[in-house]
N, C-alpha and C positions, 0 to 999 in steps of 0.2 A: 797709541801710547807706547806699545811695545817697540814699534819702529823707531820712535824718537828716543826711547830709552836705550836701545841698541846703538843708535848713532852717538848719543852722548857718551856711551861707554867706550866705543872704538874710535870715533872720530873719522870713520871712513864709510863712504856710501856702500861699497861692495862688502866690507866686513859686516856692516850692520844688516845688509840684505841677507847674508848667509845666516846670521843669528836669528833674524825675524822670519826667514823663509819666504822672501819676496824678491822682486826685481830691484836692482839698485836705482833704476829710474824712479820707482815709487818712493824710495827713501829720499831721493833728492827732491822730489816734489813736495813731500810733507815737511822737509826741513826748510825749504824756501817759503812755504806758506806760514810756518811758525815765525820765521824771521820777518815776514811782511806784516805780522800782527793779525793774520786771518785765522779762523777756526779750522783746525785740521779736519774735523768731521764734516765740514760743509762741502757738499758736492759741487763741482764745477758744472755749470749748465752747458750742455752740448747742443749744438744746433740740430733741430729736427725738421722733418718735412711738414709737420703740422703747425709749426710756429707761424707760418704765413696766414694761417686760418684762425689764429687766436682771437683777433678782434671780432670775427663772426661768431665764434663759440661764446664769447663773453656777452655779446648782444643777445643771443638766443637764451642764455641763462637768465639775464636780467629781465627780458620780456616775459619769461615764464615764471618769474619770481622763484627761480631755483627748482622748478618742478619738471623741466623737460627731460626726457629720457635720452640716454646716450645713443641708442640706435636711430632715433629720429635725427639727432645732430649728424650722425655718420652719413645718413642718406643725403642730407643737405650738403655736406662737404664733398661727397662723391660726385654729386651733380655739379659742383663748382670746380671739379678737376682734381680732388685729393686722391692720391693713389695708395695711401697707407692703409694699415689694417684697422679693424674695428676695436681691437684691444688698445691701440694707441689712442683712439678717439675716446674710449671709455675712461682711460686714466686722465686724459686732459680735461674732460668734462667734469670728472670728480674733483680735480684741483680747482676748476673755475667755480663749482658750486660751493666748495669749502671757503674760498675767498669771498663769495657773495654772502654766505651766512655769517662770516666774521664781520662783514661790514653792516649787516642788518641785525645783528644779535642784540636782543633786548637786555638792558642792564637793570638789575633789580637793586633796590635799596631797602634794607630792613625797616619795617614799619614799627615805630615806637608808639604804642597805644597810650591813651590817657583814660583814666577812670571816668565813667559816666558820659563818654563822648559818642561812641559809635555802636550801632546795632545793625547787623546785616541779615537779610533773609533772602531765600531763594526757594525754588520748587524742584522736586525730583519725582520721577515716575515711581509710584508705589505698586504694591501687589494687586492682582486682579481678584475681586471677590464676587462670586456668583456671576461671572461673565462681564462684570463692570470694572473698569479701570479706576484706580484711586491715585491720588497725588499726595506727596509728602511736603508739608510746609516746614522748612528748616530755617531756624533763626539762630544767630550766633552773636553773643555779646563780646566785643573785641577784647577788653582788658581782662576780664575774669575768665574768658573762654567758656562761658556758660552756654549750653545748647538747649534748644527747645524744638521738638519735632511733633507736629500735629497732622494727623491724616484728614484729608478732605476729599470731597467728590468733584469739586470744580474750582476754578480760579476766578470767579466773579468778584466784583467789588464788595458785596456784603460778606462773602466768605473770607476774603482777604482782611477786611476790617475786623471781623470776629477773631481771626487768627492773631492779628496784631494786638487786639485788646487782651486776648488770653495770654499772649507772650509777655506783654508788659506787666500783667498782674502776677504772672509767675515769677518774674525777676524782681517785682516789688517796686518799680519806678519807671521813669521815662528818660531815655538818653537824649542828648542834644540833637543827634542826627540818626537817620535811618537810611541805610544804603541798600539799593535793590536793582534789579534789571529794569529795562525799558518796556515793561508790560503795558498793555493798553489800559489797565486799571491805574497806572501811574503816569505814563507818558502817552499823550494822544498823537503827537507829531514831532518832527524835527525840522526847524527852519534855520538855515544857515549854520547848521551844527548845534543849535540851541534846542534843548528839550522843552517841549510845551507840556506843562503839567495838566493832568486831569483835575478840573476844578473840584470834583468830589473828594479826591484824595487830599487835596489841599485843605478842605474843610476838616477832614479826619485829622490831619497833622496839627491844624490849629486847635482842635478840641483837646488833643493830648499834650500840646505844648512842645512839639518837636518839629523837625524839618526833614522832609523827604528828599533824598538825593538819589540820583541814578548814575550808574557807571557808564563808561564809554560803550556805545553799541558794539556787540560782538566781541567784547573784551572781558571774559569771565575772570581773568587773572587779577582784575582790580578789586574783586571781592572774594579773595581766596578762602577766607574763613567760612563763609556760608557754603562755598563750593565743596570744601572739605567736609562740612557737616552733611551735605547731601550725599557725598561719596560713602562715608562710613555708615550713614543711616540706611542707604540702599543695600550696602554689603551685609548688614545685620538683619534688616526687616523684610527685604524682598526674598521670598523662598528661592534658594538656589542649591546646587550640589555642594558648594563650598561651605555653606552654613547649616545644611541639613534641616532647615526649618520647614515645617509642614504648611500646607495651604491654610489661609484664614477662611473660616466658614462664615463669620459675621464681621460687620464693621466694628462692633464692640471689642472683639478679640484683637483686631489691629490697633485700636485705640489703647487698649491695655498694654499691648506690646510696645507701643511708642512711649508710653509713660514709663515702663520698666527700662527701656533703652536710655531714656534721659536720666533716670536715677543712677544708672550704672556709669555712664560716661561723665556725669557731673560729680560723682563721688570717687572717681579714679584720679590718681595723681597725673597731672599733665606733664609730658616729657619736656616741654619748653620752660614752664614756670616752676616745675618741681613742687607744685601745690595742687590741691583739689580745687576745681572750679567753684564748687559750692562754698568753699571757705573764702575764696577771693570775692565771690558775689556779696558776701556779708560786708566786706569792706567797700565794695563799689556802690552799694545801696546808699551810702552816705553822700555820694556825688550825683545821684540820680534825682530828677525832678519828681515831685509828688504826683500820684495818679489822680485824675478826676474821679469823683464819687460814682458817677454813672457813666457807662460806656456810650460811645457815639451811637446814635440811633441806627446808622447803617450796619452796625455790628449785629443788630437783631435780624437782619435779612431784608427782603424786599417788602415794600408797603402793599397793603391790600385793604380795600374797603369792605366792611362787613355788610353782607346783604340783608334783606328784610327777613330772611329765614335763619338768621344767626349763623351763617356759613361764609367761608371765604373759598375762593377757587385758586388752587396752586397746581400748575401743570395738568389742567383739565380734571382735577379731582377736587371735590367739595369736602371741606373739613369744618366741623362745628366749632363755635366759640361761645362763651357766655352770652346769653341774650341781652344782657345790659349793654353790650358793645355794639348793638345794631346801629348802622349808619355812622360808625366811627372808623378811624384808621388804626390798623395794627400792623405788626411786622412778623413775617414768617420766614423761616430758614430751615433747611434740612441739616440734621445732625445724625449721621449714620443712617439707620433705618427708621428714624423718627422725624416728625415735623414739629418744630417748636414755634409757638405763636406767643408774641410779646406785645404788651400794651404799655403805653406811657401816659400817665395822668397829667393833669394840668400843672402840677408842681415839678414835673420832669422826672418823677420816680418811675422806674421801669419794673414791671413784674410779669412773670410768666403766667399766661392765662389758659393755655391749652397745650397739650402734648399728645400727638397721635402717631400711631404706626403708619408708615407710608402706604397709601391706598392705590387702587387702580382706577383708571378712567371709567366712568359709568357706575362706580360703586361708591356712594358717599360714605365718609367716615364720620359717624355721629357719636356724641356722648350725651346720654340722657341727663346728666348732671348740669349740662349747659342750658337746659330748658326748664321753665316753671312746671310744677305739677299740673297735669291735664286730667280732665274728666274721663272716667272709664267709659269708653264708648260701647263696650260690650255689656255693661250692667244696665239694669232697668232705669229709665229716665224718671226723674222726679217731676211730677206735675207742677207747673207754675202758672198762676192765673194771669190771663191777658185781658180779661173783661170783668165787669161787675158781677155778671151771672156766674162765671167760673169761680170767682173769689168767694161768692156766697156758698157755692157747693163745696169747695175745698175747706171752708171754715168749719164744716160739720165734723171733721176729724180725719184720722188716718184711714179709717174704713172707707171714706169717700174717695181718697186718693187711690187706694187699692182697687176699688170698684172701677174707677176711671181707667186705670192701666189695664186691668183684665178685660173689661168690656171693649176697650179699643183693640186689644189683641185678638179678641174673638169676633171682631167685625160686627158689633151690635148696631142695629138700626135705631134711628131716632134717639141718639144718646143725649142730645141737648134737651129734648122734651122730658126725658126720664130724669135728667139732672134737675130740671125745674120742678118736676113732681116731687123729688126728694126734698128740695128746699121748702116746698109747700107743706109736705108732711111733717117737717120739723116744727111747724107752727102748731100742728094738731098733736103730735107726739113730742117728746123732748129731743133735742139735738143728739144726745148720747144714744138714745134708742134708735134713731134713724141711722147714725153712723155705724152702730153695731149691726144693724140689719144690712147695710151696704157692705160691711166686711164679710158677713155671712154669705151674701149673694156673690161676692167676689171669689170666696173659697169654693162654694158649691157650683159656680158657673151658671147662676140663674139670672139672666138679663132680660127676661120677657117683660111685657108691659105691666102685668099685675103681680109679678114675683116679689117686688119690694113690699107691697101692701100685705101680701100673704105672709111674708116673713115677720112683718110687724105684728100681725094678728097672732101668729104662733108665739112670738116672744111675750105678747101680753098675757097669754094663757099660761105658758110654761116658764115664764121668767127668763133667766139667763142660761137655761139648759142648752147644752150643745146639741146641734141637730143630729138626728138618728141616721146612721149610715149603715145599710145592710151589707153583709159580707157576701161572698160568692155562694155560700151555702144557702142563702135565702134569695137567690136570684129569681126574678120574674120570668125568666126565659123558660118555656116549657121543656120538660125532659124528653128522653128517647125511650122511656120504659114502654110506651104504647107500641113501639115498633118491635119489641122483643119477640112477639109471637107471629110476626109477619111471615106467611108462607107455611106455617106449621099445620093449620087446619086443612089446607089444600093437599098437603102430603098425606094426611090421614084419610081424607076422602078417596084419594087415589088408591090407597092400599085396600080399602074395603070393597071397592068395585072390581078388584082384580080376581078373576075366576080361579087363578091358581092359589 
């Protein structure tokens, strides 16, 4: 512009060249370009030695989708007879790549969302807890920008269904469409570019009254909302140097952190809408479909048949359930370090029937409350008559039952004959007297043939007096006083015979 200004001032090529500090031929060239209507700043293409190889360079760039390196192109050109330098090749390849990208550039159009229409969800790698990797389920409601992040252990269909149910209940309704990736839980195959839906996820969508949609394979940009949710969730929840977050010791800590993260981002003013997502959600709820009263059964986990011992087997570990559910079907799923067992009754009402800490194979996890009260095996057994003779004996009273227990424990011989003798004696004496004598015999351990009759005679003489029991001071065991003078006489005799 200085050259043209100098020429307009002087009207001479040479005078303008002296003012602008350039050659007068340069002034003449710029003046002629302006008169021809051309842009003065546009460079005129000069013939180069590499121009003959431009078709080949463009072919290599297109074949490699703009990824080929310039040194590889240079070697190809040298083999074809190119004598120029590698710098020239590098510049030419860069120009060809720029033209290729300009022709392949993706054009975006702003997405104008509608309330109650779209919900997106995706998965991201979560932190490692006790050597086990977690996953973050990240959902994003398009119009209100409301986010839900739920930590999970796996991406199986029951877990995904449980996360969807939890997400829909947090936002308080069901949108018209749910957009996600082509996971095997959603898309089983692609035929002629058409996604084949997993029939189980179709049942889930039908239960909640929504439609599952999937994006184009390997095209994460088609669900940028959930991708952004994954990115900011990982940046905040996964321990890194940039956030200075400490390692999570338990799954419960991660779950609490995810809940706190959702409360923060949903209560913060969004830079696009200039409003808080939680406030916009209150408006969007009016356009959402109502939720079904009960979750889809797959949200409760995988089905298990209750065994005869009131247990179910999950990952080679047996967990107890209430014994009333024997031979029925229940649903079990892991939630953090716990296993939750759910049962659905005939009316479709679901209820949690058991919750256990995750066990290890070979060690059953049992809850005594799931079983009916059982007899104390360590206590004494109560005699129960199995014949007419036994019933007649036990009808004598509790003393007869005590005698039976003690006599059996002592290994008494001819017990049935002695029981028959007691029944016969009850006709001679009263049943109360025989029962009292049997109780006395049980206490004193007298189970010989004539012991019962002897006790009855004693009771007839002394009434109901307690049997006399001697203490250790009146023991019949002979004492050792007779041995106190042992060896004393012999010593005296020896002393008398000693001549000294």
